[in-house]
N, C-alpha and C positions, 0 to 999 in steps of 0.2 A: 336203207334212201340211197339213193342214184342220182348224182350229181345233175341230168336231166327230170326225175319225174320232181325238181323244186318248182319249174319250170311249166312255161305253157309255151302253146305258137300263135301262131299270125299267120296264114299263110294269103297271101293281095297279088290278087291276078289285074292288073290295069293296062285299060287301051283309053286311050294310044301307050302304046308300051313304053318311052323313052317321057311319062309323065314327071314329076318328085314328090315323091312321097316324104311322109315327116310321119314320123310315130312318136312322139313329147315332144315335138318339139325336135327332135334331130334325124335331119335326113338319113335316106335307105335309098340305095340301090339295088337292085334283079343280079346275081351275078350274069357278064354277059351269052347272052344266048339261051336264059332258063326264061320258062314261058310266067315265073313267079317268082316274086319273093321269101320268105321264109326266116320270124324271126324270132329267135326262144325271150319271151317278156317273162317276167313278174309277173302273181298271178293280182288283177285285181281291172282297174276300167284302165282303158291307155283310146287317147288320144290320135288319131289319123286322119291326116293329114293329105288331101293329093290334088296337085295344081298343077297345070299346063297353060302359056298364054294362047288362047283362042279360043277357049272352052272354061268353061264356067265349074268351081271350083267339089271340092267333095270332102266335107268331112264330118263325121259320126266319131260313136264312140266303143270299144270293145273293147267288150265282156271278157279274159283272160283265165281259164281256168286251168289249175295246175295238173299235168298232165295229157290235157287238152290241147285238138287243133283248132282255134276258129278260121275258115274261109271268107275268105269277104272277095267279088267279085266283081269292079268295078268299071261300069263305060261309062265314061264325062262324056259335057254335051258341047256340042259345041256351042261357042257364044253368036 
């Protein structure tokens, strides 16, 4: 079994692009110029929080399966 197949991935695209993304409490940032953040995670349920001042925060649980990509497209609503 190769190393990559032990994990799954979550691909997150957020509007506005500079919103803060936390996965299981850890802050992640998209690479400069990238339109999405892709993170390798262990299989199971992970908590995703996305927030930015002036916008309604978004919180969800995402189920990660080994070898698969969970896609999350989020557009935060202005307060």
